[in-house]
N, C-alpha and C positions, 0 to 999 in steps of 0.2 A: 838324269834319265827319269827322275819321279816326277818333275818339272814338266816334263815334254809326257808322258804318260798320262798326269795328269792333269793338261792342257792351261797346264800353269804358262808355258810359254809354246809360241809357235814353233812348226817343224822347222825353215830358216835357219831363226833363231839359234835352235839346238844345235845346228848343223853347225855351225859358226865356233859355237862355244865348246863343243865335243871334240869337233877338230884341231881349235889352238888347247884344251886341257891336252888331247891326247897326243897329239906332239909335241908339247912342251914335258910331259911327264916322265921324270926317271926312276920310278919305284921300279923296282922289282918282284913284278908281280910272278903268283905261282904261274905255270905252264897253262892249268885251268882258268884260268882268271884273265892271261891273257890273250889266251884264244876265244873268252867271251868279248874281253873288250874290243881284239882285233876284229872281229867278224863284225861288231857293230859298228864302226870306223869303217870300214867296207861298205857294208849298209847304210851307214849317214852319208856316205858319197853316192852312192846310188839315186839318193832323192832326188825327186825333179818333181816342184810343185807345177810347172804347164803342161797341163794336159798333151796339148800337140808334141808338146817336145818329145814329152814321154813315151807316146807313140811310136816314135821314132828310134826310141833305144831298145838296145837289147837287153839289157838288166838297168832297172828302174823301178824304184819307189815311192809312192804317193804320198803322203798326210797320214791316213791312218795306217799304212803298211811299214810307216817308217815308227810309227808308234808304237805297235801292235811288235816290231824288232825291239824296240826299245823295254820294250813289256817284259819279252822272253828274254831277253840279256837281263835283266834287273831282278828276274825271276831265278835265274843259272848262277849269279850272282850272291843273292840268298844263302841259296841251297849250299852250293860250295863253303862259303860264313859257319851255316851250322856243321857242315861235314867237321870242320876244323877247332869245332868247338870240343 
């Protein structure tokens, strides 16, 4: 997530990496953590780099919106980690 937010990787690469990690992860997350991760997975799935295709879709995100979604998720996960300490 940090790499996307800090522009270390592009959104298409993030989508692939995050999908692979999400689908292959068997960690027993708390309900709150899972909710954050699952929402980001849905938002990652909504990413469409092509503006013409994005205009035809009901739910779609551009690169900046996906970056913002990742930043929000990262912030929520950090807050949850703080709460657990």
